[in-house]
N, C-alpha and C positions, 0 to 999 in steps of 0.2 A: 570649359576653360574660360576664365575671365580675361578681360583685356590686359590686366596686370600680369598674367601668366604666359602671354604669347607675344610674338612680335607684331606690332601694328604697322601695316604696310600703308604708306602715305604717298599720295600724288600731290605735287605742288604745281599750281597754275599761276604763274607770276611773271610779268614782263620786265620788271625792274631787276637788272642783273645783280646789283649790289644787295638788294634785299634777298633775292633768291639765293645768293651765295651765303649770306648770313644764316638764312633759314636752314639751308643744307647742312652748315656747320653745326648748328644747334641740334638739329634732328639727328645728325650722325654721331653726336656725342651724348645722346640720350638713351639710356637703357630701355629696351623693349619698344623702341620706335625706329623705323627706317624709312627713308624717303626713296622709294623705288623708281620714281620717274618725275621728271620736271618738264613743263611745257610753257611756252611763252604766250600762248593764246588758247582760246576755247577750240578753235579750228584744229590746232595741233593736238590737243588732248583728244578730240573726237577721232582723229586719224589714228592716234596711238591705240585708242579703244578698238577701233575696227581691225587693227593689226593682230588682235587676239591676246593682248597683254592680260595678265591676271587681274581681275577686278580688285582695286584697292580697298582697304578697310575704311579710310577717310580721305577726303579730298579737301586740301586747303586751296581756296581760289580767291584771287584778287577781284574786286568789283570793277575797277577801271582798266580793262584789258583792251588792247587794240582789236579791231574787228568786232566780233560778238562780245558783248559785256559779260562780266562774271555773273550777273543775274540770269542772262540768257543761258549761260553755261550751267547754272545750277538747275534751271528748268529742264535742260537737255538730260542731265544726270538723273533727275527725278523721273523723267519719262522713260529712260532706258535701264535704269538700275535703281529703283526706288528705295532699296534697302541700303544704298551707299550714302552715308552722311556727308554733307558738304558744309565746311566751315568757311564762312567769308572772312577774308583777311585783308584789311584795307585801312586807308587813312580817312575814309569818308564816314563821318558820324552824323550826317543829315538824317533826321527823323524819317523823312520820305524815303531815302534810300534804304534805311534800316527796315522799314515797313515792307518795302518791295522785295527785300531779301527774305524776309519772313514768308511772304506770299509765294516766293519762288521755291519754298521748301528747305531753306537753310536750316542746319541743325545748330549753328552757333555763328556769332558775329564778333570778331576780335579785331580791335584796332592794332595797327602795326607797332605803336609804341607801348604795347602791353608787355609787362615783364615776362621773361622767358618762362618762368614757372607757370604762369597763367595760360601761355600758349600751349605748353605741354599738357596742362590739366584740360584744356579744351579738346585737344586731340583724344586724350584718354576718354573723356566724357562721351564725346561723339562716338567713338569706337564701341563703347559699352551701352550705347543706346540713350545716353543722356544729352543734356544741353548745357551750353555755358556762353554767357555774354561778358564782354568787358563791363566793369561797373558803370562807366559813363554812358555805355550803350543801353544798359538795362534801365537807367534812370530816364533817358530820352524815350524809350519804348513805352514805359509806364506813363509818363507825362503826355506822350502823343495820344494814348488811348484812354486817358483818365476819365473823360466824359463821353466816350463812344458808346458804351453799353450800359443799360441799367442792370441792377442786380438780378441774376437768374441762375437757376441751377441747371438749366438746359435738359432737364429730365434725367440727369445722371443718377445712377443707383448709389447707395452708400458704399459699396465696394469700389465703384468707379471713382468716387470722390477720394477714397483712400489711396488709390493708385495715383490719381492726379496730384494729390498733395505730396506724395513721395517724390513724384516727378519734379515738382516745384522746388523740392529741397535739393535736387540735383542727383538723386539716386538713379543709377543705371537700371535697366530692366531686371537683370539677375538679382540685384540687391532688393528690388521691390518685391520680386517673387519670394525671396528668402524672408523678408520682413513680414510678409502677409501669409506665409506658409502656403504659397500657391505654386503651381508648376509654371515654368516659362511659358508654356503654350496657353495657359489660362490668362496669364498677364497680357500676352499678345492679343488675345480675344478681347479682353477689356480695353486695350488701347485702340483697337479698331472701332469699337463701340463709342469710345470717348471722341475719336476723331470725327466719326459720323455725326454725332449729336452736336458737337461744337462747330461743325462745318470747317475743319481744318485738315491739313495733310501732314503735319509734322509734330513732334513733341514740343518743340519750341513755340510753335503757334499755339498749341493747346495750353501751355503754361501761361503764356502772355494773355491769352483771352480769358483764362480762369482768373488771373490776378486782376485784370482790369474790371472783371465782373464781380469781384469780391467773394468768390467762392472758395478761394484758397488763401 
C-alpha cells in the first residue's frame, strides 16, 4: 500500500503554540494525514515513545526546541527507530544548521514559511521513503557543498546509479522499484549499498552528496 492509499500518522514536536495550532489545523484538514501526537520538547516526545505509543510514520520536528535541540531529537529517533523519517520544520536556514540536520539523519528540511502544499508534499515524500527540501534550503545545501568533493562515482554500480538518480528526482522507494522492474526488497538492498559506499545514513544525505559530486 502506498502512502497515498493509507493514513499517514504524524507526530509534531514544536514549542511554538501558535505554529503548532496552525500545523494541527492544516494536517487535520488534509486527506490521508493525521497528527496523532504533539510535543513541546524532545524530552516530552521521548517520554511519549516510552509509554508505548504506536510509532509514527513521519515526525515533524522544530530545530530550536527548549532543552534538547531538534537535531539531538533527530539523532535520538535515528538511534531508536531508524526507519522513522524526521522532517525538520524551522525558521533557521543557516547552511551550518542545515548540514547538521542532514548529518543527524533528517529526511527533509522545510522552512516554516513554506507554502502548505509543500509541507504536505514533504510529509508524503518522507512517508514514502523520499526526500524533500524547501527550494531556498536546497540552494544553500548545494552551494555549501559545491567545492567539497571532487567528482567520483564512489564505486557505485550502474544499477545503484539508476536508483540514486531516481531518488534525486524525488521518487519514493515503491516507485523506484516499479520504474526499474525490481522488487521492493531489491531496492532496499541497493539503498543499503549506496549508503555504505557514500558513507551516509539517509536518502537525503545520499542525494546531496551525489549532486555535489556530479554523479547525478
